[in-house]
N, CA, C and O atoms as a MOPAC input file, in Angstrom:
PM7 MOZYME 1SCF
protein

 N    139.16400 1    61.89300 1    47.17500 1
 C    139.75600 1    62.02200 1    45.82300 1
 C    138.99000 1    63.00900 1    44.97500 1
 O    139.48000 1    63.44600 1    43.93500 1
 N    137.80100 1    63.36600 1    45.40100 1
 C    136.97000 1    64.35100 1    44.59900 1
 C    137.65200 1    65.67100 1    44.56100 1
 O    137.37400 1    66.43400 1    43.63600 1
 N    138.54700 1    66.03600 1    45.50000 1
 C    139.19100 1    67.33200 1    45.52100 1
 C    140.60900 1    67.31500 1    44.93400 1
 O    141.28800 1    68.34200 1    44.96100 1
 N    141.08000 1    66.15500 1    44.39600 1
 C    142.39600 1    66.04500 1    43.83300 1
 C    142.26100 1    66.39700 1    42.35400 1
 O    141.53400 1    65.71800 1    41.62900 1
 N    142.93300 1    67.42500 1    41.90200 1
 C    142.83100 1    67.93200 1    40.55000 1
 C    143.10100 1    66.88500 1    39.48200 1
 O    142.35400 1    66.81900 1    38.50600 1
 N    144.11200 1    66.08300 1    39.62000 1
 C    144.42200 1    65.07100 1    38.64200 1
 C    143.25600 1    64.01100 1    38.57700 1
 O    142.86700 1    63.58900 1    37.48800 1
 N    142.73200 1    63.60900 1    39.72300 1
 C    141.62300 1    62.69300 1    39.71800 1
 C    140.44500 1    63.24400 1    38.97300 1
 O    139.71500 1    62.50300 1    38.31500 1
 N    140.24400 1    64.58200 1    39.07300 1
 C    139.13900 1    65.17200 1    38.31500 1
 C    139.37000 1    65.15300 1    36.82100 1
 O    138.45600 1    64.94800 1    36.02300 1
 N    140.67200 1    65.38300 1    36.45700 1
 C    140.94900 1    65.43200 1    34.97600 1
 C    140.80900 1    64.08300 1    34.34500 1
 O    140.52300 1    63.98900 1    33.15100 1
 N    141.00100 1    63.03400 1    35.10600 1
 C    140.89600 1    61.64700 1    34.50300 1
 C    139.56000 1    60.98500 1    34.87500 1
 O    139.34200 1    59.80300 1    34.61100 1
 N    138.68300 1    61.76800 1    35.48800 1
 C    137.30500 1    61.37200 1    35.89200 1
 C    137.37000 1    60.09800 1    36.78100 1
 O    136.59500 1    59.16000 1    36.59700 1
 N    138.29100 1    60.09500 1    37.72100 1
 C    138.43800 1    58.99800 1    38.67700 1
 C    138.42100 1    59.56200 1    40.06600 1
 O    139.43100 1    59.48900 1    40.76600 1
 N    137.31700 1    60.12100 1    40.49300 1
 C    137.20300 1    60.83000 1    41.80800 1
 C    136.74300 1    59.94500 1    42.94200 1
 O    136.66300 1    60.41200 1    44.07800 1
 N    136.43800 1    58.69700 1    42.68800 1
 C    136.01800 1    57.77900 1    43.78600 1
 C    137.24500 1    57.42100 1    44.55600 1
 O    138.31600 1    57.23600 1    43.97800 1
 N    137.11100 1    57.31700 1    45.86200 1
 C    138.21100 1    56.86700 1    46.70100 1
 C    138.57200 1    57.89200 1    47.75900 1
 O    137.90700 1    58.91500 1    47.91700 1
 N    139.66200 1    57.58600 1    48.49200 1
 C    140.07700 1    58.44600 1    49.56800 1
 C    141.53000 1    58.24700 1    49.91000 1
 O    142.13500 1    57.25600 1    49.49900 1
 N    142.09700 1    59.16600 1    50.65200 1
 C    143.44400 1    59.01900 1    51.28000 1
 C    143.28300 1    59.28000 1    52.74500 1
 O    142.49900 1    60.14200 1    53.14400 1
 N    144.02500 1    58.53600 1    53.57400 1
 C    143.95500 1    58.69400 1    54.98500 1
 C    145.37600 1    58.47500 1    55.57800 1
 O    146.07900 1    57.55900 1    55.15100 1
 N    145.77600 1    59.26300 1    56.50300 1
 C    147.05900 1    59.17000 1    57.15500 1
 C    146.97000 1    59.17800 1    58.65500 1
 O    146.08000 1    59.81000 1    59.22400 1
 N    147.86800 1    58.49300 1    59.29800 1
 C    147.94700 1    58.46600 1    60.77900 1
 C    149.27100 1    59.21100 1    61.10300 1
 O    150.34300 1    58.83300 1    60.63100 1
 N    149.15800 1    60.26200 1    61.91000 1
 C    150.30200 1    61.11800 1    62.19100 1
 C    150.59800 1    61.04000 1    63.68500 1
 O    149.69700 1    61.08200 1    64.52200 1
 N    151.92100 1    60.92300 1    64.00000 1
 C    152.39900 1    61.01200 1    65.37600 1
 C    152.37100 1    62.48500 1    65.77600 1
 O    153.05500 1    63.29600 1    65.15100 1
 N    151.58400 1    62.86100 1    66.82100 1
 C    151.45300 1    64.26500 1    67.18700 1
 C    152.64500 1    64.86200 1    67.85800 1
 O    152.74300 1    66.08300 1    67.98100 1
 N    153.58000 1    64.00800 1    68.30800 1
 C    154.79200 1    64.54400 1    68.92800 1
 C    155.92100 1    64.80000 1    67.89300 1
 O    156.64300 1    65.79300 1    67.97900 1
 N    156.04400 1    63.91500 1    66.95900 1
 C    157.16200 1    64.01000 1    66.00300 1
 C    156.77300 1    64.48100 1    64.61300 1
 O    157.64700 1    64.77700 1    63.79800 1
 N    155.47400 1    64.55800 1    64.32400 1
 C    154.90900 1    64.92300 1    63.00800 1
 C    155.18600 1    63.87100 1    61.98000 1
 O    154.94300 1    64.09700 1    60.79500 1
 N    155.69200 1    62.71400 1    62.38900 1
 C    155.98100 1    61.63900 1    61.41300 1
 C    154.70600 1    60.90800 1    61.02900 1
 O    153.74600 1    60.82600 1    61.79600 1
 N    154.73300 1    60.37600 1    59.80200 1
 C    153.62100 1    59.63700 1    59.27300 1
 C    153.77500 1    58.21500 1    59.79200 1
 O    154.77800 1    57.56200 1    59.50400 1
 N    152.81400 1    57.73000 1    60.54100 1
 C    152.86300 1    56.34100 1    61.06500 1
 C    152.17600 1    55.31300 1    60.16300 1
 O    152.50800 1    54.12700 1    60.17600 1
 N    151.22800 1    55.79400 1    59.39500 1
 C    150.48700 1    54.91100 1    58.49100 1
 C    149.75900 1    55.69300 1    57.43400 1
 O    149.43100 1    56.86600 1    57.60900 1
 N    149.51500 1    55.02500 1    56.34400 1
 C    148.83800 1    55.70600 1    55.19200 1
 C    148.05100 1    54.67700 1    54.40200 1
 O    148.49400 1    53.54000 1    54.24600 1
 N    146.92700 1    55.05500 1    53.92100 1
 C    146.16900 1    54.16800 1    53.07000 1
 C    145.46100 1    55.06000 1    52.01000 1
 O    145.07700 1    56.20800 1    52.23700 1
 N    145.34100 1    54.44100 1    50.89700 1
 C    144.63900 1    55.15000 1    49.81000 1
 C    143.82500 1    54.07800 1    48.99900 1
 O    144.26900 1    52.96400 1    48.72000 1
 N    142.62800 1    54.52700 1    48.66700 1
 C    141.82100 1    53.67000 1    47.79300 1
 C    141.41500 1    54.59900 1    46.59900 1
 O    140.75000 1    55.62000 1    46.77500 1
 N    141.83700 1    54.20100 1    45.43000 1
 C    141.51000 1    54.98900 1    44.25800 1
 C    142.52800 1    54.84600 1    43.18500 1
 O    143.53600 1    54.15800 1    43.34600 1
 N    142.25800 1    55.51600 1    42.05100 1
 C    143.11000 1    55.38900 1    40.86700 1
 C    144.51900 1    55.93100 1    41.25100 1
 O    144.65400 1    56.95900 1    41.91400 1
 N    145.53600 1    55.19700 1    40.80800 1
 C    146.94600 1    55.62800 1    41.02300 1
 C    147.45800 1    55.53800 1    42.43500 1
 O    148.43100 1    56.19800 1    42.80200 1
 N    146.79800 1    54.71500 1    43.22800 1
 C    147.21300 1    54.62600 1    44.68100 1
 C    148.64700 1    54.21200 1    44.82400 1
 O    149.32600 1    54.67600 1    45.73900 1
 N    149.12700 1    53.37300 1    43.97400 1
 C    150.56500 1    52.91000 1    44.03900 1
 C    151.49300 1    54.04400 1    43.91600 1
 O    152.46600 1    54.11800 1    44.66700 1
 N    151.25400 1    54.93400 1    43.01400 1
 C    152.09900 1    56.15000 1    42.78700 1
 C    152.16500 1    57.00900 1    44.02900 1
 O    153.23700 1    57.44600 1    44.44900 1
 N    151.03900 1    57.23700 1    44.59200 1
 C    150.99800 1    58.09800 1    45.79200 1
 C    151.63900 1    57.41200 1    47.02100 1
 O    152.36800 1    58.03000 1    47.79600 1
 N    151.33000 1    56.09700 1    47.16100 1
 C    151.85100 1    55.39000 1    48.28200 1
 C    153.36900 1    55.33900 1    48.27600 1
 O    154.00900 1    55.37700 1    49.32700 1
 N    153.94000 1    55.25200 1    47.07700 1
 C    155.41300 1    55.29700 1    47.00600 1
 C    155.99200 1    56.57700 1    47.55200 1
 O    157.02100 1    56.55300 1    48.22800 1
 N    155.37700 1    57.65800 1    47.28200 1
 C    155.84400 1    58.99800 1    47.86000 1
 C    155.74900 1    58.94700 1    49.36700 1
 O    156.69700 1    59.33900 1    50.04900 1
 N    154.64200 1    58.47800 1    49.91400 1
 C    154.47700 1    58.45700 1    51.38300 1
 C    155.44700 1    57.38200 1    51.96700 1
 O    156.04600 1    57.61600 1    53.01600 1
 N    155.59200 1    56.31200 1    51.35600 1
 C    156.51900 1    55.26800 1    51.84700 1
 C    157.94700 1    55.78800 1    51.96500 1
 O    158.62600 1    55.47500 1    52.94300 1
 N    158.41100 1    56.55100 1    51.02400 1
 C    159.73000 1    57.14500 1    51.07200 1
 C    159.87400 1    58.11100 1    52.25100 1
 O    160.90700 1    58.14500 1    52.91900 1
 N    158.80100 1    58.90800 1    52.49600 1
 C    158.77900 1    59.79000 1    53.60100 1
 C    158.81300 1    59.08000 1    54.95600 1
 O    159.50400 1    59.46400 1    55.89900 1
 N    157.99200 1    57.98900 1    54.97300 1
 C    157.93900 1    57.22100 1    56.22600 1
 C    159.32000 1    56.52400 1    56.53400 1
 O    159.79000 1    56.52200 1    57.67200 1
 N    159.91700 1    55.95900 1    55.50300 1
 C    161.16800 1    55.28100 1    55.73000 1
 C    162.33600 1    56.22000 1    56.14300 1
 O    163.24600 1    55.82600 1    56.87300 1
 N    162.26900 1    57.46100 1    55.65000 1
 C    163.29800 1    58.40300 1    55.99800 1
 C    162.97700 1    59.24400 1    57.23400 1
 O    163.78200 1    60.08400 1    57.63800 1
 N    161.81800 1    59.02700 1    57.83100 1
 C    161.45800 1    59.75300 1    59.02700 1
 C    161.05000 1    61.23200 1    58.75000 1
 O    161.01000 1    62.05700 1    59.66300 1
 N    160.76000 1    61.52800 1    57.50100 1
 C    160.33800 1    62.86900 1    57.11200 1
 C    159.00500 1    63.23400 1    57.73600 1
 O    158.05600 1    62.45400 1    57.64400 1
 N    158.90600 1    64.37100 1    58.35500 1
 C    157.58100 1    64.79500 1    58.92400 1
 C    156.55300 1    65.07700 1    57.81200 1
 O    156.92100 1    65.45300 1    56.69900 1
 N    155.33100 1    64.90000 1    58.11100 1
 C    154.22100 1    65.12600 1    57.16000 1
 C    154.27600 1    66.54100 1    56.60100 1
 O    153.90400 1    66.79700 1    55.45600 1
 N    154.77000 1    67.48300 1    57.47600 1
 C    154.79600 1    68.89200 1    57.05900 1
 C    155.67900 1    69.10700 1    55.83300 1
 O    155.44700 1    70.04500 1    55.07000 1
 N    156.67100 1    68.27200 1    55.63100 1
 C    157.50500 1    68.40100 1    54.41200 1
 C    156.73600 1    68.10000 1    53.14800 1
 O    156.90400 1    68.76000 1    52.12200 1
 N    155.88700 1    67.08900 1    53.24100 1
 C    155.01200 1    66.79000 1    52.08500 1
 C    153.92100 1    67.92800 1    51.92400 1
 O    153.63900 1    68.40300 1    50.82400 1
 N    153.36600 1    68.30100 1    53.03800 1
 C    152.36000 1    69.35800 1    53.00300 1
 C    152.88800 1    70.61000 1    52.38800 1
 O    152.14600 1    71.28500 1    51.67500 1
 N    154.11100 1    70.96000 1    52.61500 1
 C    154.65400 1    72.23700 1    52.15000 1
 C    155.46100 1    72.09900 1    50.85700 1
 O    155.99300 1    73.08300 1    50.34300 1
 N    155.54700 1    70.87200 1    50.33500 1
 C    156.31700 1    70.65300 1    49.07200 1
 C    155.62000 1    71.26700 1    47.87900 1
 O    154.41400 1    71.51500 1    47.88300 1
 N    156.40400 1    71.49800 1    46.88300 1
 C    155.90700 1    71.93200 1    45.54700 1
 C    155.80600 1    70.71100 1    44.75100 1
 O    156.84400 1    70.22000 1    44.30700 1
 N    154.64600 1    70.14900 1    44.51400 1
 C    154.44000 1    68.91200 1    43.76700 1
 C    153.85500 1    69.24800 1    42.43400 1
 O    152.96400 1    70.09100 1    42.33100 1
 N    154.37300 1    68.56200 1    41.35500 1
 C    153.95100 1    68.78100 1    40.00200 1
 C    152.40200 1    68.81100 1    39.92300 1
 O    151.73800 1    68.00100 1    40.57000 1
 N    151.83900 1    69.73800 1    39.13800 1
 C    150.39600 1    69.85500 1    38.97300 1
 C    150.06100 1    69.54000 1    37.49200 1
 O    150.81200 1    69.98100 1    36.62300 1
 N    149.02800 1    68.83700 1    37.17300 1
 C    148.24600 1    68.05900 1    38.08900 1
 C    148.74300 1    66.60500 1    38.18300 1
 O    148.88800 1    65.94700 1    37.15300 1
 N    149.00100 1    66.10000 1    39.37100 1
 C    149.38600 1    64.74900 1    39.59100 1
 C    148.60700 1    64.22200 1    40.76500 1
 O    148.09200 1    64.99500 1    41.57300 1
 N    148.51600 1    62.93900 1    40.86700 1
 C    147.83600 1    62.28800 1    42.04300 1
 C    148.55800 1    62.56800 1    43.36300 1
 O    147.88700 1    62.85200 1    44.35600 1
 N    149.87800 1    62.50200 1    43.42200 1
 C    150.57700 1    62.84700 1    44.68300 1
 C    150.33500 1    64.25300 1    45.16800 1
 O    150.53100 1    64.55700 1    46.34400 1
 N    149.89800 1    65.13500 1    44.23900 1
 C    149.56500 1    66.50200 1    44.65200 1
 C    148.45200 1    66.50500 1    45.72500 1
 O    148.35900 1    67.43900 1    46.52100 1
 N    147.64200 1    65.49200 1    45.73500 1
 C    146.61200 1    65.35800 1    46.70800 1
 C    147.02800 1    65.22900 1    48.16300 1
 O    146.26500 1    65.42700 1    49.10800 1
 N    148.32500 1    64.87300 1    48.26100 1
 C    148.90700 1    64.78100 1    49.64400 1
 C    148.97200 1    66.15800 1    50.30300 1
 O    148.87100 1    66.28300 1    51.52400 1
 N    149.14200 1    67.17200 1    49.48500 1
 C    149.13800 1    68.53800 1    50.01200 1
 C    147.78400 1    68.85100 1    50.72200 1
 O    147.73400 1    69.34500 1    51.84800 1
 N    146.70900 1    68.53000 1    49.98600 1
 C    145.39100 1    68.73700 1    50.53400 1
 C    145.08200 1    67.88800 1    51.73300 1
 O    144.41000 1    68.31400 1    52.67200 1
 N    145.59500 1    66.65600 1    51.68100 1
 C    145.37200 1    65.74800 1    52.82400 1
 C    146.07300 1    66.30900 1    54.05800 1
 O    145.45800 1    66.37600 1    55.12200 1
 N    147.30700 1    66.70400 1    53.95400 1
 C    148.06400 1    67.16700 1    55.10700 1
 C    147.72900 1    68.58100 1    55.53900 1
 O    147.98200 1    68.93600 1    56.69000 1
 N    147.17300 1    69.39600 1    54.66700 1
 C    146.63900 1    70.65600 1    55.09200 1
 C    145.41600 1    70.49600 1    55.97400 1
 O    145.07900 1    71.40300 1    56.73600 1
 N    144.74600 1    69.35200 1    55.88300 1
 C    143.58100 1    69.08400 1    56.70600 1
 C    143.89600 1    68.63100 1    58.10800 1
 O    142.97900 1    68.45200 1    58.91000 1
 N    145.20600 1    68.43100 1    58.44800 1
 C    145.53100 1    68.02400 1    59.83100 1
 C    145.19600 1    69.23700 1    60.74000 1
 O    145.67300 1    70.34900 1    60.51300 1
 N    144.39300 1    68.99400 1    61.73700 1
 C    143.95000 1    70.10900 1    62.62200 1
 C    145.13500 1    70.73900 1    63.32700 1
 O    146.04600 1    70.06600 1    63.81100 1
 N    145.07900 1    72.07900 1    63.36300 1
 C    146.18100 1    72.87300 1    64.05100 1
 C    146.32600 1    72.40200 1    65.47900 1
 O    145.33500 1    72.14600 1    66.16300 1
 N    147.48300 1    72.29400 1    65.90000 1
 C    147.77700 1    71.88100 1    67.27500 1
 C    147.69100 1    70.43500 1    67.52000 1
 O    147.96600 1    70.01100 1    68.64200 1
 N    147.33400 1    69.63300 1    66.57300 1
 C    147.16800 1    68.16700 1    66.81400 1
 C    148.46200 1    67.44400 1    66.41400 1
 O    148.67400 1    66.29100 1    66.79000 1
 N    149.30600 1    68.11300 1    65.66500 1
 C    150.52000 1    67.48800 1    65.23600 1
 C    151.66600 1    68.45800 1    65.43100 1
 O    152.81300 1    68.12900 1    65.12600 1

């Protein structure tokens, strides 16, 4: 959370986001977040999971700045190349 711009602006940088990705389909199998505004971010991921949207769609999305869901871009940019 320390690298999420919105978390920095509200001085709530403690916590983390973690996702489990299916390497064959790029779908998000699981997601957890501990930190300020977790419910807002989890709703975004839940919608992607229910619709079968690959994580790359969230990674490449234009998300309003600064918001907590914007941290999903950073999270999914960290997926190692070739692993998903």
